[in-house]
KOLMARTI-514877 format. One line per field, with one value per residue (C-alpha): residue in three letters; x, y, z. Coordinates in steps of 0.02 Angstrom, whole numbers, plus 50000, padded with zeros to 5 digits. Layout:
// residues N
residu (Ala, ...)
X (X, ...)
Y (Y, ...)
Z (Z, ...)
***
This chain:
// residues 143
residu (Met, Asn, Lys, Ile, Ile, Arg, Arg, Phe, Lys, Ala, Leu, Phe, Ser, Ser, Ser, Ser, Gly, Val, Ala, Gly, Ile, Glu, Phe, Ala, Met, Val, Leu, Pro, Val, Leu, Ala, Ala, Ile, Val, Val, Thr, Leu, Pro, Asp, Ala, Ala, Gln, Ala, Ala, Met, Ser, Val, Met, Gln, Met, Glu, Gly, Ala, Ala, Arg, Ala, Ser, Ile, Gln, Tyr, Gly, Met, Gly, Gly, Gly, Thr, Asp, Met, Ser, Met, Ala, Gln, Thr, Ile, Gly, Met, Gln, Ala, Trp, Ala, Thr, His, Pro, Ser, Asn, Ala, Ala, Leu, Thr, Ala, Ser, Arg, Tyr, Cys, Glu, Cys, Ala, Gly, Ala, Ala, Gly, Thr, Cys, Gly, Gln, Ser, Cys, Pro, Asp, Gly, Ser, Ile, Pro, Gln, Thr, Tyr, Phe, Ser, Val, Thr, Ala, Ser, Gly, Leu, Met, Gly, Gly, Ser, Val, Ile, Ser, Phe, Asn, Lys, Ser, Ile, Thr, Arg, Thr, Val, Arg, Leu, Gln)
X (38367, 38445, 38587, 38551, 38538, 38706, 38797, 38705, 38768, 38931, 38919, 38855, 39003, 39138, 39243, 39374, 39411, 39267, 39417, 39447, 39282, 39227, 39376, 39354, 39161, 39252, 39422, 39298, 39202, 39380, 39459, 39292, 39308, 39498, 39505, 39330, 39377, 39519, 39400, 39276, 39352, 39450, 39270, 39214, 39351, 39353, 39162, 39220, 39328, 39210, 39090, 39207, 39279, 39105, 39088, 39244, 39173, 39006, 39106, 39172, 39037, 38935, 39101, 39014, 39141, 39061, 39195, 39133, 39297, 39386, 39272, 39307, 39483, 39465, 39349, 39484, 39606, 39508, 39469, 39646, 39664, 39494, 39500, 39558, 39399, 39328, 39239, 39143, 39067, 38988, 38850, 38742, 38565, 38434, 38210, 38084, 37959, 38002, 38062, 38196, 38249, 38394, 38522, 38540, 38347, 38191, 38082, 37913, 37816, 37945, 38029, 38256, 38276, 38338, 38521, 38593, 38732, 38769, 38906, 38912, 39023, 39057, 39224, 39232, 39248, 39343, 39457, 39509, 39352, 39238, 39194, 39078, 39019, 38931, 38896, 38849, 38752, 38755, 38641, 38632, 38526, 38627, 38548)
Y (48543, 48432, 48469, 48678, 48664, 48592, 48697, 48838, 48746, 48719, 48907, 48970, 48839, 48890, 49033, 49041, 49246, 49293, 49372, 49490, 49530, 49568, 49665, 49793, 49812, 49899, 49981, 50137, 50149, 50118, 50259, 50378, 50359, 50369, 50539, 50641, 50570, 50730, 50855, 50828, 50815, 50985, 51071, 50987, 51061, 51231, 51245, 51227, 51375, 51476, 51406, 51480, 51625, 51699, 51623, 51745, 51887, 51865, 51831, 52000, 52079, 51994, 52080, 52287, 52289, 52415, 52423, 52320, 52338, 52255, 52140, 52065, 52051, 51967, 51840, 51831, 51777, 51673, 51600, 51517, 51446, 51557, 51539, 51677, 51778, 51718, 51872, 51896, 52067, 52137, 52227, 52311, 52372, 52403, 52373, 52444, 52312, 52240, 52383, 52465, 52570, 52710, 52627, 52756, 52841, 52776, 52712, 52760, 52706, 52766, 52561, 52530, 52469, 52290, 52279, 52142, 52089, 52022, 51926, 51847, 51739, 51680, 51571, 51435, 51258, 51091, 51035, 51041, 50898, 50943, 51137, 51284, 51431, 51431, 51593, 51578, 51712, 51724, 51842, 51877, 51968, 52106, 52165)
Z (53444, 53539, 53466, 53481, 53653, 53656, 53575, 53735, 53821, 53827, 53779, 53954, 54015, 53950, 54074, 53946, 53920, 54062, 54179, 54061, 53982, 54174, 54192, 54023, 54076, 54266, 54197, 54132, 54309, 54446, 54321, 54295, 54510, 54484, 54374, 54487, 54693, 54695, 54593, 54721, 54895, 54814, 54779, 54938, 55058, 54945, 55005, 55195, 55184, 55087, 55221, 55361, 55284, 55273, 55490, 55534, 55424, 55548, 55708, 55683, 55662, 55774, 55893, 55852, 55717, 55581, 55503, 55342, 55232, 55368, 55412, 55202, 55241, 55359, 55301, 55138, 55251, 55331, 55157, 55143, 54966, 54907, 54711, 54570, 54555, 54753, 54824, 54991, 55001, 55225, 55225, 55378, 55373, 55478, 55469, 55528, 55512, 55393, 55279, 55272, 55397, 55430, 55566, 55704, 55676, 55771, 55658, 55591, 55753, 55862, 55873, 55864, 55690, 55685, 55637, 55544, 55454, 55280, 55229, 55040, 55000, 54777, 54704, 54572, 54664, 54611, 54483, 54303, 54284, 54432, 54455, 54496, 54569, 54721, 54814, 55017, 55113, 55290, 55416, 55601, 55692, 55801, 55966)
***
């Protein structure tokens, strides 16, 4: 029994090859970080650019713009490095007390309809390792 305990102590006190084993255990984690970090950064930048494109279109609408194709053009121009499947749509609509209304006409109760400007942007974000479809919608009420 004493002999077995001495062998276990000798086994656990030996440090030959420990650095190699530790490096072999850590290497896959480091490799995964090195491979995925550029894609994660690219995805984050793409999402921020898409948000900027939606904001540019919204600002056009808030400034009194009524041409939806112009709002789309402004948004796509603001989206500097958009993906190949990028889509941006802009719409203007009116509501009467939460229900659909007709812009330019009074509501059934005689009030003026509330006008909204909405932009939806979507596209594939990321790179070769990390990629996902992202869609955002931004809506503002116009006065």
